[in-house]
DRENMAR-518048 format. One record per residue (C-alpha): residue number from 0; residue in one letter; x, y, z. Coordinates in nm, 3 decimals, padded with zeros to 5 digits. Each point is the difference from the previous one (the first is absolute). Layout:
! DRENMAR-518048
{k: NUM | r: A | xx: X | yy: Y | zz: Z} $
...
! end
This chain:
! DRENMAR-518048
{k: 0 | r: M | xx: 08.180 | yy: 18.751 | zz: 15.274} $
{k: 1 | r: E | xx: -00.271 | yy: -00.260 | zz: 00.037} $
{k: 2 | r: D | xx: -00.287 | yy: 00.247 | zz: 00.056} $
{k: 3 | r: C | xx: 00.094 | yy: 00.241 | zz: -00.283} $
{k: 4 | r: I | xx: -00.253 | yy: -00.004 | zz: -00.284} $
{k: 5 | r: F | xx: 00.263 | yy: 00.099 | zz: -00.257} $
{k: 6 | r: C | xx: 00.234 | yy: -00.278 | zz: 00.117} $
{k: 7 | r: K | xx: -00.294 | yy: -00.239 | zz: -00.047} $
{k: 8 | r: I | xx: -00.058 | yy: 00.135 | zz: -00.353} $
{k: 9 | r: I | xx: 00.372 | yy: -00.038 | zz: -00.075} $
{k: 10 | r: S | xx: -00.002 | yy: -00.362 | zz: 00.123} $
{k: 11 | r: G | xx: -00.315 | yy: -00.078 | zz: -00.201} $
{k: 12 | r: D | xx: -00.213 | yy: -00.068 | zz: 00.308} $
{k: 13 | r: I | xx: -00.235 | yy: 00.283 | zz: -00.102} $
{k: 14 | r: P | xx: -00.090 | yy: 00.043 | zz: -00.369} $
{k: 15 | r: S | xx: 00.060 | yy: 00.328 | zz: -00.181} $
{k: 16 | r: D | xx: -00.041 | yy: 00.145 | zz: -00.347} $
{k: 17 | r: K | xx: 00.375 | yy: -00.014 | zz: -00.060} $
{k: 18 | r: I | xx: 00.141 | yy: 00.206 | zz: -00.286} $
{k: 19 | r: Y | xx: 00.373 | yy: -00.049 | zz: 00.069} $
{k: 20 | r: E | xx: 00.235 | yy: -00.212 | zz: 00.205} $
{k: 21 | r: D | xx: 00.374 | yy: -00.055 | zz: 00.019} $
{k: 22 | r: D | xx: 00.236 | yy: -00.118 | zz: 00.273} $
{k: 23 | r: K | xx: -00.023 | yy: 00.329 | zz: 00.197} $
{k: 24 | r: V | xx: -00.334 | yy: 00.163 | zz: -00.083} $
{k: 25 | r: I | xx: -00.365 | yy: -00.080 | zz: -00.062} $
{k: 26 | r: A | xx: -00.266 | yy: 00.229 | zz: -00.148} $
{k: 27 | r: F | xx: -00.375 | yy: -00.052 | zz: 00.006} $
{k: 28 | r: R | xx: -00.321 | yy: 00.193 | zz: -00.053} $
{k: 29 | r: D | xx: -00.152 | yy: 00.171 | zz: 00.304} $
{k: 30 | r: I | xx: -00.322 | yy: -00.165 | zz: 00.119} $
{k: 31 | r: H | xx: -00.147 | yy: 00.346 | zz: 00.078} $
{k: 32 | r: P | xx: 00.122 | yy: 00.212 | zz: -00.291} $
{k: 33 | r: Q | xx: 00.002 | yy: 00.376 | zz: 00.042} $
{k: 34 | r: A | xx: 00.056 | yy: 00.067 | zz: -00.372} $
{k: 35 | r: P | xx: -00.065 | yy: -00.188 | zz: -00.326} $
{k: 36 | r: V | xx: 00.354 | yy: -00.137 | zz: 00.028} $
{k: 37 | r: H | xx: 00.110 | yy: -00.084 | zz: 00.355} $
{k: 38 | r: F | xx: 00.260 | yy: -00.259 | zz: 00.082} $
{k: 39 | r: L | xx: 00.245 | yy: -00.063 | zz: 00.281} $
{k: 40 | r: V | xx: 00.370 | yy: -00.071 | zz: -00.029} $
{k: 41 | r: V | xx: 00.141 | yy: -00.185 | zz: 00.302} $
{k: 42 | r: P | xx: 00.348 | yy: -00.128 | zz: 00.084} $
{k: 43 | r: K | xx: 00.002 | yy: -00.367 | zz: 00.094} $
{k: 44 | r: T | xx: 00.219 | yy: 00.067 | zz: 00.302} $
{k: 45 | r: H | xx: -00.212 | yy: 00.110 | zz: 00.295} $
{k: 46 | r: V | xx: 00.088 | yy: 00.360 | zz: 00.082} $
{k: 47 | r: K | xx: -00.259 | yy: 00.164 | zz: 00.223} $
{k: 48 | r: S | xx: 00.010 | yy: 00.350 | zz: -00.152} $
{k: 49 | r: A | xx: 00.217 | yy: 00.261 | zz: -00.169} $
{k: 50 | r: A | xx: 00.127 | yy: 00.087 | zz: 00.348} $
{k: 51 | r: E | xx: 00.177 | yy: -00.339 | zz: 00.003} $
{k: 52 | r: I | xx: 00.192 | yy: 00.031 | zz: -00.328} $
{k: 53 | r: T | xx: 00.367 | yy: -00.079 | zz: 00.057} $
{k: 54 | r: A | xx: 00.311 | yy: -00.061 | zz: -00.206} $
{k: 55 | r: E | xx: -00.077 | yy: -00.372 | zz: 00.030} $
{k: 56 | r: N | xx: -00.351 | yy: 00.020 | zz: -00.151} $
{k: 57 | r: S | xx: 00.009 | yy: 00.312 | zz: -00.218} $
{k: 58 | r: D | xx: 00.077 | yy: -00.200 | zz: -00.315} $
{k: 59 | r: E | xx: -00.345 | yy: -00.160 | zz: 00.025} $
{k: 60 | r: V | xx: -00.164 | yy: 00.342 | zz: 00.033} $
{k: 61 | r: A | xx: 00.198 | yy: 00.121 | zz: -00.301} $
{k: 62 | r: R | xx: -00.116 | yy: -00.308 | zz: -00.190} $
{k: 63 | r: C | xx: -00.361 | yy: 00.101 | zz: 00.075} $
{k: 64 | r: F | xx: 00.057 | yy: 00.325 | zz: -00.189} $
{k: 65 | r: E | xx: 00.160 | yy: -00.182 | zz: -00.293} $
{k: 66 | r: V | xx: -00.310 | yy: -00.219 | zz: -00.015} $
{k: 67 | r: I | xx: -00.230 | yy: 00.304 | zz: 00.025} $
{k: 68 | r: S | xx: 00.172 | yy: 00.147 | zz: -00.306} $
{k: 69 | r: K | xx: -00.032 | yy: -00.329 | zz: -00.188} $
{k: 70 | r: L | xx: -00.368 | yy: -00.042 | zz: 00.090} $
{k: 71 | r: A | xx: -00.081 | yy: 00.362 | zz: -00.090} $
{k: 72 | r: K | xx: 00.120 | yy: -00.079 | zz: -00.351} $
{k: 73 | r: Q | xx: -00.181 | yy: -00.337 | zz: -00.005} $
{k: 74 | r: E | xx: -00.325 | yy: 00.161 | zz: 00.119} $
{k: 75 | r: K | xx: 00.043 | yy: 00.291 | zz: -00.246} $
{k: 76 | r: L | xx: 00.002 | yy: 00.269 | zz: 00.269} $
{k: 77 | r: G | xx: 00.179 | yy: 00.255 | zz: -00.218} $
{k: 78 | r: D | xx: -00.254 | yy: 00.269 | zz: 00.096} $
{k: 79 | r: G | xx: 00.128 | yy: -00.017 | zz: 00.357} $
{k: 80 | r: F | xx: -00.035 | yy: -00.194 | zz: 00.320} $
{k: 81 | r: R | xx: 00.038 | yy: 00.054 | zz: 00.373} $
{k: 82 | r: V | xx: 00.209 | yy: -00.208 | zz: 00.240} $
{k: 83 | r: I | xx: -00.106 | yy: 00.012 | zz: 00.365} $
{k: 84 | r: N | xx: 00.159 | yy: -00.147 | zz: 00.311} $
{k: 85 | r: N | xx: -00.164 | yy: 00.041 | zz: 00.338} $
{k: 86 | r: C | xx: 00.243 | yy: -00.029 | zz: 00.292} $
{k: 87 | r: G | xx: -00.156 | yy: -00.072 | zz: 00.336} $
{k: 88 | r: E | xx: -00.353 | yy: -00.013 | zz: 00.132} $
{k: 89 | r: N | xx: -00.047 | yy: 00.378 | zz: 00.014} $
{k: 90 | r: A | xx: 00.094 | yy: 00.021 | zz: -00.368} $
{k: 91 | r: G | xx: -00.260 | yy: -00.261 | zz: -00.094} $
{k: 92 | r: Q | xx: 00.217 | yy: -00.312 | zz: -00.018} $
{k: 93 | r: T | xx: -00.240 | yy: -00.288 | zz: 00.064} $
{k: 94 | r: V | xx: 00.230 | yy: -00.292 | zz: -00.083} $
{k: 95 | r: P | xx: 00.332 | yy: -00.001 | zz: 00.188} $
{k: 96 | r: H | xx: 00.207 | yy: -00.111 | zz: -00.303} $
{k: 97 | r: I | xx: 00.149 | yy: 00.272 | zz: -00.219} $
{k: 98 | r: H | xx: -00.187 | yy: 00.035 | zz: -00.327} $
{k: 99 | r: F | xx: -00.053 | yy: 00.250 | zz: -00.276} $
{k: 100 | r: H | xx: -00.339 | yy: 00.087 | zz: -00.148} $
{k: 101 | r: V | xx: 00.005 | yy: 00.087 | zz: -00.371} $
{k: 102 | r: L | xx: -00.309 | yy: 00.192 | zz: -00.114} $
{k: 103 | r: A | xx: -00.091 | yy: 00.118 | zz: -00.349} $
{k: 104 | r: G | xx: -00.266 | yy: -00.005 | zz: -00.267} $
{k: 105 | r: R | xx: -00.151 | yy: 00.343 | zz: 00.072} $
{k: 106 | r: A | xx: 00.115 | yy: 00.347 | zz: 00.095} $
{k: 107 | r: L | xx: 00.100 | yy: -00.026 | zz: 00.364} $
{k: 108 | r: G | xx: 00.024 | yy: 00.373 | zz: 00.069} $
{k: 109 | r: G | xx: 00.270 | yy: 00.204 | zz: 00.165} $
{k: 110 | r: T | xx: -00.081 | yy: -00.068 | zz: 00.365} $
{k: 111 | r: L | xx: 00.085 | yy: -00.316 | zz: 00.190} $
{k: 112 | r: V | xx: -00.268 | yy: 00.022 | zz: 00.269} $
! end
């Protein structure tokens, strides 16, 4: 998608603080962190949201979670971390490209909102 900011990050048209990349997934630090550790894990294939996961693209979503596990070890997040996905505008999704926020580095509490 030519107007998708994450597609532009994936293509290299917009710079990012990249911490991981392979043929299916990219991960980079959030530009507005909500915790001491806050990065995004994004499949390279444009999928608008979790509502559009299908048998044809679910392997890329699964790969995101494999990468989250790998990065949690790399970032030494053994004390715990939170993975968040917002699906749709009413849920707070501001970029229409599925992505997963990983937050850590402090106690995040038991409530989500």
